[in-house]
N, C-alpha and C positions, 0 to 999 in steps of 0.2 A: 519623552521615551516610550509612554503608552498611549498617544494620540492615535485614534481608530482611523482606519481606513474606511474609504466610502466606492461605491461604484462609479462616481463622479472623479475620484482621484485618477490619476496618471501612473503609467508604469515607471517613470522617473520618480514618481513620489515613493513607491514601493521599493526601488532601488537605494533610496537614499534614506529610508526609514532606520533610525538609530537602533531600534529592537533588533534589526537583520544584519548590522555592521558585522563585515568579516564573511558572510555567506551569503548574501542577499541574492547574487547571481543563481545560485542553488534553488532557488523558489520558482526560476522559470524553467519552462520546457528544455531548452537548451541554450549553454554558456557561450557557445561559437559563432553566434549571429547577431548582428545588431538588432536593437529593437526601436521603435520608435517610442521615445521616451515621453513623447505628449499623447499617446494612446492611450485611452481610459480602461480602467480596469473592468468596465462593465462590458467592454469587446474583447475581453482576454481570450475569449475562446476561438478568435480567430487564429491563436498560436497554437492550436490541437486539432489540426485537420483531421485525425482519424476518430475525433469524439463528437458525440451529440449529445443536444439537451445541457449544454454548459450554462447552468444558472447561475449568474454572476453573484446573487445574494449568498449562495451557498460558499462561493469562493473567498467572498469578503469575510464571511464568518468564519472559516478556518485561518486566514490570514491574522484576524484580530484577536482569535484566541491566541496563538503565539505571542501576539503583542502585549496581551496582558499577562501571559506568563512571564516574559522577559521583563516586563514593568515590574513584577512582583519580584525580581531579582532570581527567578529560575531559569536554570541555562535550557535552552530550546534545541540547540544544536550540537550534534557529538561527530567526531571524526571516528571513523571504523578503521583506518589505516593508520600506522604511524607515520611520523614524517620519512623515515628510513624507507618505508615500504612505498611513500607516495614518490620518493626520489627514484626508487628501483623501477617504478611504474608511472610516470608522470600522469596517465589517464586517470588513476586512481583518485586526483585533485577534484574529478567530478562529483565523488560521493559524500555521503554523509548520512546521518539520522534526525530527524526533527521528532522531538518528543512531547507526546502530549499526555501528561500526568493524571491517572485515575489515581484510587487508593493506593495508598502505601501497602506493599506487600500483596496486591492484587496480581493474577495473571496478566501477561502481556501478549499482544496482537502486533505482528509486523506487517505491514503495509506497502507491497509493491505497485506501483501505478503502472497504467499502460503507455503506450507509445510507439508502437512497432519497434521498439528497440531505437528508434532515432530521436525519441525525445520522452521526457518522464513528466506525465499529466498529475503531478501531486496536487495542483491547485484544484483540479476537478474530482479526481478520484483516490486522492490522497488525504491530505488536511480534513476534508469534510467528512471522510469516513471516520477518521480518528476522532472528531467531534462527536458523532452519534456513538462510537464505541464507549469513549469515556462517560457518556450520559449513563451507562450502566455500572460504571465503575472500574472498568478494566483499561490497563494502561496500554497506549498506542504509540507506535513508530512508525515514520513514514520514511521510507528509503528513497535516497536520491542515489542512483547508480549510473553508471558509465552508459553513456549512448554512442552509437556508431562502432561497436566494437561485437555486436551480436549478441545473441542468447547467453552463450557460456560465460562470458564475462560478467554481463550482468548477473547471472546466477552465483557466480563466484561472490560478487559483492553481497547478495542475500545471504549466503551461508557466512562471509564475514560480519555481517551486519549482526546475526543470531549470536555467532560466537563471542562478538564484543558484547553483548548484553550480558549474555551468561557470566562472562569473566568480570563484569562490573555490577550485577545484579543488586549486591549490596548497597552500594553507592545510590545507583538507581532507584533503589527500594521497587523491585519488581520480584515476583516469585517466577522462578525457573521453571515450574511445573505446569504442565497442561496448556503451553503457549499456542499460539493458533499464527498461522499463514494465511494472509489475505492478498490476492492478485486479481487484477484485470487485465484482459486482454493480453499483452506480452508480459504484464507481472504475473497474470496467472499461469502461465506455462513456467515461469521461475518457481512460485510457491509448489507448483504439482510436481514438477522435478525434484525438488527436494523432499516432497511428500513422500514421494517413491523411493527415492535413493540416499536421502539421508544428507547430513551438513558436511559431512568430513569428505564425501564423494566430491564437492564443489571446493575443497581446499579448507574447509572450517575445521574447528575441533570436532572429536569425536563425543557427541552430545546427542540427546534423544532427537527423535523425529517430532515434529508439530503433533499436538493431540488432535488436531482439526485443520483442514485446509478449506479456504474460501474461495471459490474462482469464479470471475465474472466474463462472459462472453470470450472464449479463447477457443480455437481450432486445435488445443493440446489433445494427443491422442494416445500417448505411452502412460501405462499403469502398472501396478503388481498388486497381488494379493495382501500385500504388507502395507498398501495404502492407508493414511489415517482416514476417519470419517470426514467427508467430504460435501460441503454444501456449494452447489454450482445455478448460475441464473444466466440467463440470455433472453435477448430481445427476437420476437416472433419474425422480426422484420431485419434482423441483422444480415447485412451482406457480405460482411467480413468474416467473420466468425458464425459459420453456417450451424443453427440449432440441429440439424441433422447429424452433425459430427460431434457435437457435445453429449446429445443423446445414446450415441453409440458408446461413447467411454462411460456414462453414466452405467448404460446396461451392462456392460463389461465388469465395472466395479461391484455393481449388485450380485452378479452372477459370481463374481470372485469371494463374495462374502462382506465386503466394505460397505459401511453403514453410509448411505447417500440420500440426501434431500435434493431435489431437482425444481426449479420453476422457470416456466417459459412465458415472457410477459408479452401479452398483445400490443398490436400497433406500435413497438419500440425497436428503435434500430440499435447500431453499434455503440458503446462507449458511453450508456446513458448516466453514469457516476451514480449519485444517490437515485436518479429516477424522478425528481421532483415534479409533481404536476403529470406524472404518467402512471399507466398502471403497475409500474414497478415501485413505485415510492413506498417506503417503508422495508423493503426488503433487508437493509442493515440489522434492523432488529430482529428479523427471522433469523438472518445469520449467526447473530450473536446467541440467541434464544438454541440453536442447534450446536453452538460451540459449547452452550452450557450442559446441555443435556447429552451428546454425542461425546464430548471431549471431558472437560473439566469434571462433571458429575460422575461419567462413566469410568474414568480413571482413578478417581478418588475413590468411589465406591469398590474398586477392585484390590485396594491394597487393605 
């Protein structure tokens, strides 16, 4: 059950690993394409065409963390829709939450990876983020959302996921206060949309907005004066999500009175994930500290 994967293992080994029985295809960017079972995990970046700087060691570390938890008897994957809901809309079978446990009772983050709404890059900018967030004691969930149905359906999945966590917070042993939403590229659009409009707008329950939104490299431009504190990052060489577009939104948020921290990293392109080996390396830690300062501590002190 808990045999670790390496960069020399193959996609077929990942799909057949007993720790992932019942949901292994949802680890991959897409479930509707034939994959080369003999392709090595060290080349998994070839499945992520919109992403750069895919570091295989980060990918394998995230997968092995799930393997360790499953081997210890912890449930690592959760359905966010009931069987009835999936029968009503079969595309919902593509969805679910991967859970990386932090301290019992600590706040949680939900991470929505990117992929242009055509795939979900969990292995690159989902699981590795969760591992880093866990190091600081917080609980982290990585969302597998529908692809091929556009941004609205994907954001509805994010709203359903947050609602699921709130309903099951006791069993999951997470605090529902001061949660954060994290997104990269397409996922950042989803997180920001809920930050602006709330969970119920997208079909979820009437629950509070996130205390913080963390968004990486996206062209999302919508905002409101009621947006949560926002942490934004982009690469200076991003040819997909223009830094200028992000900077206009950051400036608009600041003018509206929203607390914002913004970073533009030199010599970095789109979809850099953790940014390992680049000028962006370490940004996850900065984002967690912003969440603590602007979201967790700010709201705690306000009570």
